[in-house]
N, C-alpha and C positions, 0 to 999 in steps of 0.2 A: 435637577433635571431628572425626569423619570427614566426608567431603564430602556423602554422601547425607543423614546426619542433620542437618547444617547446612542443606542445601537444603530439606528438609522443613519446618524451623523458620521459615527466612526466607520461603519461598513461603506456607506456612500462615498466617503472621502477616499477610501482605499480604491473603490471602483473607478473613480475619477482619475486617480494616480495610474492605474493599470492601463486604462484605455488611452490616457494621454501618452504614456510611454510607447503603447503600441502604434499609435499614429505618428509619434516622432521617429521610431525605428522601423516603419513598415518596410516590408521587402519589396525590392524593385527588380530582382532577378531570381532565377531558381536557386543560385548559390546562396543568396540571402534568405530564401524561403525555407530551404532545406537544412542548412548548416551555418546560418548567421554570417555568410561570407567568409568563415574561417578565420576571423579576426578578433575574437573575444579574448580579453585578458584573463590569464589563468586563475587569478584570485576571483574575479567576477564569474568566471565559468564554474569555479568551485561552489560559490553561492547559488548560482543558477542550478547546478546539479544537485545541490542540497535541497533546494525547494522542489525540484522535479522528483527527487528520491523520496522526500518525506510528504507522502501523500496523505489523503484523509485516513488511510490505514494507520499511518504512524502517529498523526496528531490526534485523531479522534478515537480510533478503535484500539490500537495497540495497548495503551494504558487501561482501557476498559476490559480488555481480555485479561491483562495481567491483575486487574482488580478482582476478577471473579476466579481465574484459573490459578492465581498465585504463582508458585513456582513453575507450574506447568506452562505459564505464559512466557517464560523466559525463552522458549524456543523461537519466538518471533524476534526477540532482541538478538539472540545469537545468530539465527539464520540470516537476518537482513545485514547485520553489521559484518559478519564473516563473509558473507556474499560480496559485499562491496569491496573488501579487501582482495578477494579472489578476482574480481573483475579488473580492479586497478593494476594487479600485478600480472595476471595471465592473459588478459584479452586486449584491454584498451589501447595499449601502446602499439601492439601489433596491427590491430584493425586500423588505427590511426595512420600507421605507416603504409598500409595498403592503399589508403586515400581514396576510398569510395564513399559516397553519400550514406549508404544504407546497408543493413544486414543482408537483405535478399541480393543486392548487387555483389557483395562480398562472396556469398554462397554461390551465385550464378557464375562468377568469373573463376573462383577457386575449383568448383566442380565442372567447369567448361560445359554448362547445360542450361538452357532456358527452362527445362523441366524442373531442375534443381531450384532454380530461382522461383518458379511458380509455386512449388511445394513450400519454400521458405515464406513466400508472400502469404499463402493460406495459413500457415502456422502463426505468422506474425499478427494477422488479422484476428484469429481466434484469441490469442493471448491479449492483445490490446483491447479487444471489446470486453473480454472478461475483467480485465483490470479497470477499464474505465467505468464499468458499472458500479464498482466499489466507490470510485470518486464521486460519481453523480448521486449516489445514495447519501454520501457524506454531505453534499451540497443541499440536498433536500432536507436532511435532519437539521442542519444549522439553520436554514431559512424558515423552516416550519416552526421552530421554537423562538428564535430571537426577533424575527420580523413578523411573527404571529400571522402566518400565511399557511394555507394547506401545502402538502408536499408537492403536488402537481405545480402549483404557482411557484413555489421555491426552485423547482427543477427548471421550469421555463425561464425565470430570470437568470439562473446560472447558465443555461445554454446560451441565452443572449449575450452574456458577458464573455464567455469562452469564444463564441462566434466571432465577436469583434476583434478580439486581440489575437486569436490564433489564426483565423482565416485571413484577416487583413495584414497583420504583422508578420506572419510566417515565423520561422525559427528566430529570426533576428528580434522581431518584437517580443516573442515569447521569452527569449533569453533575458532581455533587460527587464521585462516585466517580472520574471522569476527572482531576479536579484531583489527587487522591491518586495516580493512576496515572501522571500526568505527572511528578510528584516521583520516584516510583520509577524510571520508565524513563530519565529524563535522568541520575540518579545512577549507574544500572546501565551506562549507555552511556559516560559521560565518565570515571568513576573507572578502569576497566581501560584506557581509552585513554591516560590520563596515565601510568599505570604503564609500559605497553608503550612509549610514546613515550620515556620516560626510559630505559627498558632499551635500545632500539634505538639512539637517537641522543643520549641525555644530556640532551635538552630535554624538560621536563614538559608543554609546550603543544603538543598534537597538530597543530594547524594550522600552527605554525611548524616543528616537527620534520619534517614532510613535506618541506620544502625544505632541511632541514639536512644535516648530515654524519653518517655512520655513527659511532657511540660508538667511540673509540680509534683512528680512522682519518682520512685526509684526503679520502676519496671522498664525493661527495654520496649521500644515501641513495637517491634515485630512479635515479641512474646505476648504483649497485651492484644495485638490483633489476632494472634493465634487463638488466645483464650476467647475472645469475643466471638469468632466464627465457629469455634468448636463447641461453644456453649449452645449454639443454634443448630448443631447437627451438621455443619458444613465441614468439608475436609480442612485439615490443618493448612494454614495459608503457606507455610514454608515447606510444605511436602507436596511433591507433584502428584497429580492424579492420573497422569498418562503413564503407559508402559514404556520401558526403555527403548524398545524397537521403534515405537511410534514417535517418541521424542527425537530419537536419531533420524528417522526418516523425514519428519517434517523439518527439522534443522537443516539437514542436507538438501532437501528439495528447495528451501528458501535460499540457501546459499548458492547452489548452481543455477537456480532459477533466476536469481539476481544477475549472475553473469550472462544470461541469455536474454535479458530484457532489452528489447530494441530502443526504447525511448531514453534509456539510460546511457547505452552504448553510443548513441548518435551525439550525445554531448561532447564526446571526445573528438568529434570531427569539427567543432566549432572554434577550436584554437589553432594558432598559426603553425605550430611545429610539434613533432613527436614529444620532444622534451617538455613542452608545455602541457601535453595530455597527461604526462606523469605528474607534473606539478599540480595541475587543476584537480587530479584525482586525490592528491594528498590534502589539498585545501578542502575539497568536499568532505572527506572524512573527518576533519577537525569540525567543519560546520555541522555535520550530521552528529557527531558524538555530543555536542551540546544538548540536543533533544534526547537522544538515545539513553544517555546516562541519567537523565532527569526522569525518564518514564517510569522506572520501577517504584520511585517515591510517589509519583503522582498517582499511579494505580493503587498502591497500598493505602495511601491516606485518603483517596476517594472512597474505598471500601470502608475503612475505618469511620469516616464521617457519616457515610450512609447508615451504618448500624447504630451509630451514636444517636441519630435522629429518630430512626424507627424503633429501636430497642432501647430506650433510656433506662438506665439503672440495671439491676439484676433481673435475670430472666425468670418470669413467672407470669401467672395468669394476667395479672394487671400491669406489673411493672415492666414486663418483657414485651409489651406491644403498645403502640401509640393509638390513642383515640382519633378515629377518622376525622371528626369534627375539628380536631386540634391540629391537623396536619399543617405544616408550614407553607408559605407562599410559593417556594420553589417547587414543592410537591405539586400544588395546583396548576402552576404554569406547565410543568411537564406532562401532567394528566391530560392537558388540553391537546398535546400533540399525539396522544395515543401510544407513546413510546414508555410510558409508565402506567401501570394498570392495577387497580385494587378490586378484588372480588370478596365480598364478605360471606365466607363459606359458613360460618357458625352464627351469624346474625347478631354478633355482639357489639358492632360498631367500632371494633378496634382492628388495627392492622397487624396481622401476624405474618412475620417474614422469617421463615426458617426452611431447613431442608427436609421436606416432608418424605423423602426417599430414604432417609437414614433410619434403619432399624432401631439403632441404639437409642435415637431421640424420640421415636414414635410414641413410646409408652409415656415418656415425660410429657410430650405435647397433648396426648389424650388426656392425661391427668389435669391439664389446665383448661380442658374443654375446647382444644383447638381441633379443626377439622381439615387441615391442610394449609399449605402455603397460600397467602392471599395477595402477595405482591409480585408483579412481573416487572422486571427492570431491563429494559433494552441495554445491552452492554455498550452500545455505541453513544450513549448519552453520558457516560461517567465523567469524561474530561470536561465536557461542556457544562454538566450540571454542578460539578465539584465546587467551582467558586461561589455558585448560589447557595449550596448546601452549607459552605463555610462562612457564609454572610459577608463576603468580601465587597468592597465598594463597586457601585455600578459601572465605573469606568473600566474596571478590571474585567467584569463580565462582558462588556461591549467588546473589550480588546480580544477576549477569547473567541467571540463569535467572528470577528474579523479574521483572526488567525486560523480558525477552522475552514473558513471559506477560501482563504489563500492557499492553504494546504491542498485542499481538494481541487480548485481551479488550476493551480500551477501543474499538477501531475496530468490533470485531464487535458490541458493544452498540449503537453508534450506528447501524450498518447495519440491524441487526435492528429497531430502533425505527422507522427510515424505512420498512421493509417493512411493519411493523405499522400505521403511519399511513396508508400507501397503501391498505391494504385496509380497515381500519376507518373512517377518516376520508374518504378520497377515493372509494373504490369503494362502500362500504356506506352512509354518510351522505350523500355527495355525489351518488350516482346511483341506488343500488338502493332504499334505505330513508331518504329525506330526513327522515322524522319520527321516526327513532330516538331514544330518550331518551339523555341524557348518560351514565347509569349502564350501559345496554346497550352503548353505544359503546365505553365504557372496558373492558368485559368483552370485547368483541369484539376490541379491539386487543391485549389480554393473550393471548387465544387465538391471534390471528394470529402474535403474537411467538413463542409456544411452538412452533407449526408451523414457523415460519421457523428456529428453532434446530435442529429436527431435520433439516431439509433441508440447512442449513448444515453440520451434522456429517457427513452424507453426502458433500457436496462437498469438505469438508476431507480426508476419507478417500481420495477419488477425483479430485484435481485435475487440470486439464489442462496443468500445467507447474510451474516453480519458483514461489515466492511472488510475487516481484516481476513475473515474467511474466504470471501470473494477473491481478494487480492491473493491470498495463498493458493487458490485454484490456478490463477494466472501464472503465478511463479512455478507451480507444478508442470503446467503446460509448456513453459519456457524450458525448464530443466529437462523434459522428456523429448523436446523436438530441436530447438535451435542450439541449445548449448553444446551438445555432443558434436553437431555438425561444424559449429565455429571452432571448438577446441581441436578436433581432428583436422580441420582445415588448416590450422595454423602449425600444429606440431607433428602431423603425420603426412608423409609423401605417399603412403600406400593406399590411402582411402580414395576411391574413385567416385564418379557420379552416381553409378548404380547402388553402390553401398550407402552413400549419403542420402539419396532419395528414399530408398527403402527404410533406412534407419529413422529418418524424420517422420515418415508415414506411420511406421509401427508405433513409435514413441507417442505421437500425437493421438492416434486413434485409441490405443490402449488407455492412455491417461484420461482422455475426455470420456470415453466409454465408462470407465470406473467412477468418475465424478458424477455423470449423468445416472449411473445405476443407483448410486446411494443418495445423491442429493437432488437430482432433477433440476432443470431450469425452466423449460416450457412444458414438461410432462411430469407426471407423478413419479417419484423415485420407485424403482423396481424392487428395492430391498430396504429393510429397515437399517438405518445408519447406526449400528451398534458394534462394538469391538469383536463380538463373537462371529459377526458375519464378514468381517474384513479379511482380505487376503494377507496372510502372514501377520495379522494384528495391525496392519498399517491403514490409517484413516485416509479419506479422500484428500485431505490437505497435504499428506506425505507421500501419495502414491506416485508422484512424479519422479521419485527415485528409482522406482521399479521400471517406469517407462524409460528413464534415461539408460539404465543398465541393458534393457532390451534394444535400445537405439544403438549403443555401442557394439553389442553382440552381433546384431543383424548387419551393421555397417562393416565391420571387419570380416565377418563370414562371407558376405557377398563380394566384397572387394577382393577376397583371397581366390575366388573362382571365377573372376572376370578379369578383363584386361587392365593393366596398370595405367595410371593417369599418364597423359602425354609428357614428354621430357620438358616442355616449356612450363607446364603446370608445377612439376616437381621442382624446377628452378625458381619458380615464383615463391613456393613455400619456403625455400632456402633464403630467398631475398627478404622476406618478411621478417624472418627470425634474426638474421645477421645484421647488426647495426651498421648500415652503410651511409646513414644520412636521412633527414626527414622525407626527402622526396624520392627515396630510391625505388619505391614501389609504383610511382606514378606512371612510369613509362608502360606498365603492363596493361 
């Protein structure tokens, strides 16, 4: 069976499964729409959290970034993994004990202010739409390649699928759909990794193969990879290219941003008890670790296989480049998507792939008659293309397509529901129309989700960067705005509404302004995105840390010169922290 037909069958079967689950578990009440009725088993919730957490950024883009950044890509691994631990230990159980549906609801009640709730809603919408743009780009990339349609058609199909199971099923439908999606994506990620690790090193365990020897030789795999990339002027793979302060800033922004992400936090409200929230957090970490410990091997071996194809043999005028007419089938297929591009700069009909910005390699390349790098490889294709480059069976390639779609759609659905809840529950019922009926609120939530799907589709078509970069911006915004407000709300009785509101606004405006200044979204960036132009040498991906510090400073400073929170609120903070039982905070 040819690859396209097999891909249609495998992906189509998963779509039928997802939609079937959504109809079976569709929400009949606002409790089921927002938090799945609060009755999900901790193990199943751990799997759903894993799928919600491991987005297109984790599945498609993280290993692609590791492939090209090498050691520098470890910031994503460290930040996202450490952040989940931070969330599980510091925030999740306390928020679950508080017993509210959403983050804005917690902030509104803790800071005794509808204005605080409104600011939290604004922050949440900015964060979620930035994040969902990365997921929809991932959907478009997978569809455009494996279903051989253009990216607009791919996005429309993806939007339709998300609409069906998110808008109809609500959180209940999404939760059980995400359990199925976790199974699909983890098999899709690990199966080809095992095949490729065995092929490259002779060891079927990717985590061990990364530190092993190249198959049939005495050289360590990473030493061989270092030599391959350095021979072409690229930075040594095992040596980071980022400055220490930027590495720290990005890692920290991703960590604390994780703890402020609303679509992950809401998962801890879907279990029956506070104890179950802790348990499901632990299970989620186990399920997440299966992919995250595999990603470094996937990225490194993808880079190795790419060079082995494009630069066969020793580097030289003829042997160090591939004749364009002899390019393999996988190359042709990815060329059709526009995500892999060849430009014959010296007219020799061969593909030169090297770092033409390297002064050390420039003279050597000029001696070969090379006139600059001729190959542009979108980082987001590496995980998806790797099985094709490695010539794995068609069923493995089709499985990867299904996994990539599952990863993107699972997170997109969770984000869209958070946006829906922010508008219908926090804004409409919490501020504008407190007396709205449950039926009307549920309808408003579905309409809000439908509108959010349309906006997300546009952002997926016109994103401000690679999937993982876009997601990093969302984490930075969460780190600078919601995380400090949540943390101070749980652990400090001194922070009042004026301090919290001012802190969130300063953190959000500063971080968003910095990202737009260097990256732009709907406008041209105002400054070139280079290290010498960055504040303190911190990139837009890591600037959320500075925004977070500003948030804390402003919140404490303003709280110190304004009236203290009411006694009832201070007692509420005490109740959240002291273990008095799962329902202790429900009375407030």
